[in-house]
Structures are given as C-alpha cells and as structure tokens.
N, C-alpha and C positions, 0 to 999 in steps of 0.2 A: 461581198462581206458587209459593206455599208448598208445595202438594202436589207440584209438580215437584222442588223442592229436597229435600223429604223422600224422594221416590222415588229421587233420585240418592244420597242418604245411605244408603238401604236397599241399593242396589246395591253401594256401597262397603263397607258392613258385611258383606254376604254374601261379597264377595271376601276380606275380612279373615278371616272365619270359615273359609273354605276354606284359606287359608294357615296359620291356627292349627291346623286339623285335621291338616295335613301335618306340622307341627312336632310335634304331640302323637303322631302315628303313629311318628315317627322317634326319639322320646326313649327308648323301651324298647330300640330297636336300638342306640342310643348306649350304654346301660347294658350291654348284652350285649357290645359291643365293648370296653368298659372292663374288664369282668370277665375277658374272654379276653386282655386286654392286647394287643389288636389295634390297633396305632397307625394302620395304613392304614385300617382300618374306622372308627376314631374320626374320622379326618380326613375321610373321605367323608361321614359323617353330619353332621359339623359344616358341611361345605360345603353340603350340601342344606338344612340348617336356615338357614344364613346367606342363601341365595338367597331363602328365604321371608321372612326378616326384612327383606331389602332391598325386597321387594314390599310388605310391611306398611308400611315407612317411606314409600313412595310413596303408598300408600292413605291413610295418616294425613295426609300433606300436603294431599291433595285434600279429605279429610274436614274438616279444620280450615277450609279455605276455605268449604265448604258450611255448616258450623256458623255461621261469621261472617255469611254471607249470610242464613241463616235468622234469626239474632238481629236483624239489621238490618231484615228485612222483616216480622217478626212481633212485635217488641218483647218478646221473652222472653229470659231469662238462662240458662235451663236447659232441656234437651230434655224433661225430665220435666214441665215446665209446659205442654207441648203438649196441647191438648184432643183426646182420642180421638174425640169425637163430631164436632167441627168438622173435624178432619183424620183421615180414616178410616185412612190408612196410617201414622199415627204409632204405633199399637200395634205394628205389625210392626217399626218402627225400635227401639222400646223393647225388644221381645223379642230382637232381634239384639244389642243392647247388653248385655243380660243374658247371652246365650250367650257373647259375647266375654269378659265378666268371668269366667264360669265356666271357659272354656277357658284363660284366662290363669292362673287359680288352679291348675288341673290341671297345666299346663306348669311353673309355678313349683315345685310339689311335686316333680315328676319331676326337674327341673333341680337342685333342692337335693340330692336323693338322689344324682344323678350326680356333682355337685360333691364331695359327701362321699366317695363311692367313689373318685373320681379322687385326692382328697387322701390317702386311705388308701393307695392304690397308690403314690403319690409318696413317702409316708413309708417304705413298705416298701423301695422302690428306694433311697432315701437311706440307710437303715439297712444295706442290702446293700453299698453303696459304702463306707460307713464301715468295715464289717467287712473288706472287701477291702483297704482302705488299711492297716488295723492288721495284717493278715496279711502284707502286703508289707513293712512295717517290721520285723516279726519275722523274716521270711525274710532280709532284708538283714543282720541281725545274725549270722546263721549262715553266710552265704556269705563266702568270702574275696574280697577285692578284688584282682583280678589286676593292677591298675595299680600297686600298691604292693608292691614286692619287697623291702622293707626287713625285715631280721631283726635283732633285738637279742639279743646274748649277754651274759650276766653272768658274767664270769670273775673268780675270786678265786684268787690264788696266795699 
C-alpha cells in the first residue's frame, strides 16, 4: 500500500517537473520580450507560464493528499524518513523532490532578473512621461491662449 502511495507521489512529482521545465524554458523568452519592450510577447509568455502554474497548483493539491495518506499509513512525519531499503521507490521520490527544488531555485533566479529588468523599463518610461509633462508645461507658456482676447493698454497723458 505504501509503495503504491509513493508511486503516485512519484508520478505527481514527474508532472510537476515537466511543468517547471516548461516555465524554465519560457523565462529567457520573457526576458527577451522585456528587453525588446514587446508587450504582446510579454503577455503571451506570462499566459503560458500561468497555465503551467495552474497545473502545478492542481498537482500540489493532489500531492498534499498523498503526503497525508503516506504519513497516516507509515507513521512518518517527513518523506526523508522513508527507508530506501524498505521502500525501493522512495529514492526516486526523493530524487524528484531534489530536482523540483533545483528547478524552483533556477526559476526564481531568472524571475528576479526579469522583475528587475521590468522595473528598470518601468522607471525609464516613468521618467520619459515626466519629461513630456515638463515639456508640455513649458510649451504652454509660450503659446498664446486664443480664448482670451483681452489686451491691456497703459495710456498716460
């Protein structure tokens, strides 16, 4: 019974690894779209990544159920406590969990870089808008207001 639970957990972790690899594959594409200021490209990549995140959320929900089932049936508190000799497939599960941790770290690194780049691009755009507003104010001062036809004459006799 415990072997079956572990087998199910291995399948779930493999699905999660697949989804994480898809996310990892798209992170450089996201960076490229950010650098090119291609908003449509950024949106497309974000949608693809979000699809994978939704899959991962479903996998995680199922995985938590399996972890609780495993804990109940084997009297362990942590997966690392599984004996590799007693449960031959527990090594594969532990390896998959290590792969997941590694992939998450890689994704986080790329995501941090992309967020920093997006923030830089946002600041550049913000500065450009500020300069445009200042230019508009200056131009207003030099243009005549056609709605006001009032002329003041100072006559002294």
